[in-house]
Structures are given as structure tokens and as C-alpha cells.
N, C-alpha and C positions, 0 to 999 in steps of 0.2 A: 554088278556081280558081288557075291558075298565074299567077305575077306576070309571067313573060315572054310568055306566050300567054293573054291574057284570053279567057275562054270555054272554055278547055280545062281539065278537072279536073287538079289536081296529082297526080302519081304518088306513092303511098305507098312509103316505103323498105322494101326487103325484104333481109334478111340471114340468114345461117345462124348459129345459136347455137354458140359455141365449146365449150360444155360438153355439150349434149345433141344437137347436130347437126341440130336441127329448124329449119325455115325459119320466120321470124317477120316479121310486118309491123309490129312494135312493138319494134325493136332498142334495146338499151341499151348505151352505150359502157362497157366494163369495163377497157380497157387501151389505151394508146397506144404504138405501137412506133416508136422513133426510129432513124435511121440516120446514119452519117457523110456519106454521099453519096446524094442523091436524096430524094424525099419519103418520109415515114413513112406509117403507116396506123393505123386504129383497129381494135380487136378488139371484137366485139359478142356479147351474150348475149340470150336471150329474157327477158322480165320475170320469169318463174318462177325462172330460174337466176341472174340478176344479183345477188341478195343473197348468193350463195355466194362472191363476189369481194370483195376489200378495196376500200374507196373510193379513187378516184383522188386523188393528192396535188394540192394547190393549188400551181400553179407559183410564185406569189408567196411562199408559205411556204418552198418549196425554195430560192428565191433568197435570202431573208432568212437562212435557216439556213446556206447556203453562205457568205454574207458574214461571219457570226459565226465560222464554223469555218475560215475561210481561213488563208492563211499569214501574215497580218498586213499584207500589202500593201494599200494603199488603191486 
């Protein structure tokens, strides 16, 4: 059921797989596209194609790594 509309079934997400172009109702996020201006977006794959993509990096790991490799400024 939908949280916003009790009694109305929740709609399943439907996306196109970036690898095989098939429509899937079980999309897996395989990439995040960021922009300088405006919102970014997610890139989806079907469950069968998702293992062909590298795992998404953990944002906290990227921040820690950037802090260690920075220019020395605190």
C-alpha cells in the first residue's frame, strides 16, 4: 500500500536497463551522474546486467581518501 494514499497499491519502479535496453520492474542503481548545476540522476540496470558494472563507491570512503590526499590544508 502507498504511504501517501492508504488503500492504493504502491506503484513498482520501472526503468530501462542501460546495458541491454530492456524494461525492468526490479531496477538496480549502477551509477550516479553528478552535475555542476542542477540535479544529477541515477543510471539503472536490470538484475541480470547489474553484476557487469563495478560497485558504487562509498561516499564516506571517497571523502576520507580525499582528506588524506589533499593539499595539506586542514
